[in-house]
C-alpha positions in Angstrom: 77.4 102.5 113.9 76.4 100.1 111.2 73.8 100.8 108.5 73.4 97.1 107.9 70.6 95.6 110.0 71.7 93.6 113.1 70.1 91.0 115.3 70.5 90.3 119.0 72.3 87.2 120.1 70.6 84.8 122.4 73.7 82.6 123.1 77.4 82.7 122.4 79.6 79.7 122.6 83.1 80.9 123.5 86.0 78.9 122.1 89.2 78.3 124.0 90.2 76.6 127.3 88.0 77.3 130.2 89.6 78.2 133.5 88.9 76.0 136.6 87.2 78.1 139.3 88.1 77.1 142.9 85.7 78.7 145.4 86.3 78.6 149.1 89.4 76.5 148.9 93.0 76.9 150.0 96.1 74.8 149.8 97.5 73.1 152.9 101.2 72.8 153.6 101.2 69.3 152.2 99.9 70.6 148.9 96.4 69.2 149.3 93.4 71.4 148.6 91.2 72.1 151.6 87.9 73.9 152.0 87.6 77.1 154.1 83.8 77.0 154.1 82.2 75.3 157.1 78.8 73.5 157.1 77.3 76.8 158.2 78.8 78.7 155.2 81.7 81.0 154.7 81.4 83.3 157.8 83.7 85.2 160.1 84.0 84.8 163.9 80.9 87.0 164.4 78.8 84.8 162.1 78.7 87.4 159.3 78.9 86.1 155.7 82.1 87.1 153.9 83.8 86.6 150.6 86.5 84.1 150.1 90.2 85.2 150.4 91.3 82.7 147.8 92.8 84.3 144.7 92.0 82.4 141.5 94.3 83.0 138.5 92.1 82.3 135.5 93.4 82.7 132.0 92.7 81.2 128.6 94.0 81.4 125.1 91.2 83.9 124.4 92.0 86.2 127.3 95.7 86.2 126.3 94.8 87.0 122.7 92.6 89.9 123.9 95.3 91.3 126.1 97.7 91.6 123.1 95.3 93.7 121.0 92.4 95.3 122.9 94.1 98.6 123.6 94.6 99.0 119.8 90.8 98.8 119.3 89.2 102.2 119.6 85.7 103.8 119.3 85.2 105.9 116.2 82.7 108.8 116.7 81.0 110.3 113.6 80.4 114.0 114.3 78.1 116.0 112.0 77.3 119.7 111.9 73.9 120.9 113.3 72.0 124.2 112.8 71.7 125.9 116.2 69.4 128.6 114.9 66.1 128.6 116.7 67.4 126.8 119.8 67.0 129.8 122.1 69.9 130.0 124.5 72.2 128.0 122.1 71.7 130.5 119.3 74.8 132.5 118.7 76.9 130.1 120.7 79.0 129.4 117.6 82.1 131.6 117.0 84.8 131.4 114.5 87.2 130.5 117.3 84.9 127.7 118.6 83.3 126.1 115.5 83.1 122.7 117.1 80.1 124.0 119.0 78.0 123.1 115.9 79.0 119.4 115.9 77.1 116.6 117.6 77.5 112.9 117.7 75.7 111.3 114.7 76.8 107.7 115.4 79.6 105.5 116.6 81.6 102.5 115.4 84.9 100.9 116.0 88.4 101.1 114.6 91.8 99.4 114.9 95.2 101.2 115.3 97.4 99.3 112.9 100.5 101.5 112.4 102.5 104.3 114.0 104.8 106.5 111.9 106.5 109.1 114.0 103.9 111.5 115.5 101.1 109.9 113.4 99.0 106.8 114.2 96.8 105.1 111.5 93.4 103.7 112.2 91.3 101.5 109.9 87.5 101.4 110.2 84.5 100.9 108.0 83.6 103.5 105.4 80.0 103.5 106.6 81.1 104.4 110.1 82.6 107.7 109.0 80.4 108.4 105.9 78.7 111.8 106.0 80.9 113.0 108.9 81.9 116.7 109.3 84.4 115.8 112.0 85.7 112.5 113.5 87.0 111.6 116.9 88.3 108.4 118.3 88.1 107.3 121.9 90.9 105.2 123.4 90.3 102.4 125.8 91.0 104.7 128.8 88.3 107.1 127.7 90.6 109.7 126.1 89.1 111.3 123.0 91.3 112.7 120.3 90.6 114.3 116.9 91.0 112.2 113.8 91.6 113.1 110.2 90.0 111.1 107.3 92.8 110.1 104.9 90.7 108.1 102.4 87.8 105.7 102.1 86.4 103.2 99.7 82.7 102.4 99.4 83.1 99.1 97.6 85.3 97.5 100.2 83.7 99.5 103.1 87.0 100.6 104.4 88.4 103.9 105.6 91.8 105.1 107.0 92.1 107.8 109.7 95.1 109.4 111.3 95.5 110.6 114.9 98.3 111.8 117.0 100.4 108.9 118.2 101.1 110.7 121.6 98.7 108.5 123.6 98.8 105.4 121.5 100.2 102.5 123.5 99.4 99.4 121.4 99.4 98.7 117.7 97.6 95.7 116.2 99.3 93.2 113.9 97.5 91.9 110.9 97.5 88.1 110.5 97.2 86.1 107.3 93.6 85.6 106.6 94.5 83.0 103.9 95.6 80.7 106.7 92.3 80.7 108.6 90.8 77.3 109.3 87.0 76.8 109.7 86.3 76.0 113.3 89.2 77.9 114.8 88.5 80.4 117.6 87.4 83.9 116.5 87.3 86.9 118.8 85.4 90.2 118.0 86.4 93.4 119.8 84.6 96.7 119.5 82.1 99.1 120.8 78.6 97.6 120.5 75.8 100.1 121.0 78.2 103.0 121.4 81.0 104.1 123.7 79.3 103.0 126.9 80.2 99.5 125.9 83.6 100.2 124.4 86.2 97.4 124.4 83.5 94.6 124.5 84.8 91.2 123.7 82.7 88.3 122.2 84.0 85.0 121.0 83.0 82.2 118.7 84.6 80.4 115.7 85.4 81.0 112.1 82.3 79.7 110.4 83.5 80.0 106.8 86.0 81.8 104.6 85.6 83.3 101.2 81.9 84.0 101.5 80.3 86.2 98.8 78.0 88.6 100.6 75.6 90.9 98.6 75.9 94.5 99.5 73.7 97.5 98.9 76.1 100.5 99.0 73.6 103.3 98.4 70.6 102.0 100.3 68.3 101.8 97.3 67.4 98.2 98.0 69.4 97.0 95.0 72.5 94.9 95.3 75.5 96.9 94.0 78.4 94.6 95.0 79.4 91.3 96.4 81.9 91.4 99.2 84.3 88.5 99.9 84.1 88.0 103.6 84.9 85.8 106.6 81.9 84.4 108.3 81.9 84.1 112.1 79.4 83.4 114.9 81.1 85.7 117.3 78.5 88.3 118.3 78.7 91.4 116.1 76.3 94.2 117.0 75.7 97.8 115.9 78.8 99.7 116.8 81.1 96.7 116.3 81.6 97.8 112.7 85.2 98.6 112.0 86.4 96.7 115.0 88.8 93.7 115.0 88.2 90.0 114.4 91.1 88.4 116.1 92.6 84.9 116.0 93.9 83.0 119.0 97.4 84.5 118.5 96.1 88.0 119.1 96.4 89.0 115.4 93.7 90.9 113.5 92.5 88.6 110.7 89.5 90.7 109.7 87.6 94.0 110.1 84.1 93.4 111.3 81.6 94.9 108.8 78.1 93.5 108.8 75.6 90.8 109.9 72.6 89.1 108.5 69.6 90.2 110.5 66.3 88.4 110.3 64.0 86.9 112.9 65.1 83.4 111.9 68.9 83.9 111.7 71.5 83.9 114.4 75.3 83.8 114.4 76.0 85.1 110.9 78.4 88.0 111.1 80.9 88.9 108.4 84.4 90.5 108.4 86.6 91.9 105.7 89.7 89.5 105.4 92.9 91.1 106.7 94.7 90.4 103.4 92.2 92.5 101.5 92.3 95.1 104.3 96.1 95.5 104.0 95.9 95.9 100.2 93.2 98.6 100.5 94.7 100.6 103.4 98.1 100.8 101.6 96.3 102.4 98.6 94.2 104.7 100.8 97.3 105.9 102.6 99.1 106.6 99.3 96.3 108.0 97.1 93.4 108.7 99.4 91.3 106.4 97.2 91.5 103.1 95.5 92.3 103.6 91.8 90.4 101.1 89.7 89.9 100.6 86.0 86.7 102.0 84.6 84.7 101.8 81.3 83.3 105.3 81.6 79.6 104.4 81.4 76.5 104.6 83.6 74.6 101.3 84.0 71.1 100.0 84.2 70.3 96.4 84.7 68.3 94.9 81.8 65.9 93.5 84.4 64.8 97.0 85.2 63.7 97.8 81.7 60.1 97.2 80.7 59.3 94.7 77.9 58.0 97.5 75.8 61.2 99.4 76.0 63.2 96.3 75.3 61.3 95.9 72.1 61.0 99.5 70.9 64.2 101.1 72.2 66.7 98.3 72.6 65.2 96.1 69.9 66.6 93.0 71.7 66.0 89.4 70.5 63.4 87.6 72.6 65.9 85.2 74.0 68.1 87.9 75.7 67.0 88.0 79.3 70.1 89.3 81.1 72.6 92.1 80.5 73.5 95.7 81.3 72.2 98.7 79.4 74.5 101.6 78.7 72.5 104.6 79.9 75.3 107.1 79.2 78.8 107.2 77.8 81.3 109.6 79.4 83.0 111.7 76.7 86.7 110.7 76.3 86.3 107.5 78.2 87.5 104.0 77.4 84.0 103.1 76.3 83.6 106.0 73.9 87.1 105.4 72.4 86.1 101.8 71.7 82.9 103.0 69.9 80.3 102.1 72.5 77.0 104.0 72.5 74.0 104.8 74.6 71.5 101.8 74.7 74.1 99.2 73.9 73.3 96.1 76.0 76.5 94.5 77.4 76.2 90.7 77.8 79.9 89.7 77.9 83.2 91.1 79.4 86.6 89.5 78.9 85.1 86.2 78.0 82.7 86.1 81.0 78.9 86.3 80.7 77.3 89.4 82.2 73.8 89.4 83.5 73.7 92.4 85.8 75.6 95.5 86.7 77.1 93.9 89.9 78.8 91.2 87.8 80.0 93.7 85.3 81.4 96.0 88.0 83.3 93.2 89.6 84.8 92.1 86.2 85.8 95.7 85.4 87.5 96.2 88.8 89.3 92.9 88.5 90.9 93.9 85.2 94.1 95.7 84.9 94.6 99.4 83.9 96.0 99.4 80.4 94.8 95.9 79.5 92.8 95.2 76.4 89.4 93.6 77.1 86.8 92.2 74.7 83.3 93.4 75.3 80.2 91.8 73.8 77.0 93.8 73.4 73.8 94.0 71.5 73.1 97.1 69.3 69.9 97.4 67.2 69.3 93.7 67.8 72.7 92.5 66.6 75.4 91.0 68.7 78.7 92.9 68.3 82.2 92.9 69.8 84.6 95.6 70.5 88.0 95.8 72.3 88.4 98.3 75.1 91.7 99.5 76.6 91.0 99.9 80.3 91.8 103.3 81.8 91.6 104.7 85.3 89.5 107.6 86.6 89.0 109.4 89.9 85.3 109.0 89.4 84.3 105.4 89.7 81.5 104.1 87.7 
């Protein structure tokens, strides 16, 4: 399942060494290769067509890499509660002893088993794969389905951590160093495109770019809320691949597939969360169930969303101020209130960096350190002012 739009691939160029296919040949005693097919075709004594008895051992760097990790890639099934009232024969089917009767599959994605600790195995997937779930199941490569528990998730990095029983887990993936990726090296995507019917599908391509900044709408309001740093690849990523593995030629997971640009004129632009970022986030989710970030304690509105009349009458901004973030509300007891910030202040600078919209401000806030002192520039009543804010943390992100 992937809420980001996807496109279909017309062609995939697979990187890696191609195997040499030998059809209808066998090796003579002197080591020379001879053909078993006659001028009339490969037939038996009765003249019936038959398949060749020659066994071809075909392998490549890609197939060897897949073999190392594919059993660690699972399908993640988002189950949501449904109301069975009014469904005739199904009404009354639910009992306290059998509450799962009210759940049905709402969507599917992929995940990667990355750690086993005693009886518990840990799975990383995308936040949007499990968002809104009332229950979660994972399906292993052999088709076995087991219940999963959500340990924590993070909307900004689109990551979530699940736990399952380790009893039937046979393979654990290893994270590679995404900082060492080279543009042009092979990239392999493994996941469950279009649902569990196509689980463990493998596509291949190359690393197209590293360190891409990709705009993300986290709440589906058609407004960019965040810029994700991502690996770009042309390996086919389709709906259902979200949360699956992007693998290097050594069989290491170097990214978690997350999204793809989808327009009628674009092909081969998929994106994965770099493994180094994934490791940082999953460690925090395991420990805290969330990613604890510094916050100002304000609600934000982009200045571009404010009418020219309101800019003049409410904000009283100078005419040459065209970008910034309006403080819509200040949380009592927050770092912003302690620093003297007020409703309708227009923030234009944070820690020496210019601020033109809420996405930029959010990224600057989250990149600061809890307890650090940060200078904030803002307009109030038409005058440019400065205050120093001591960054604090909160369970409720801005």
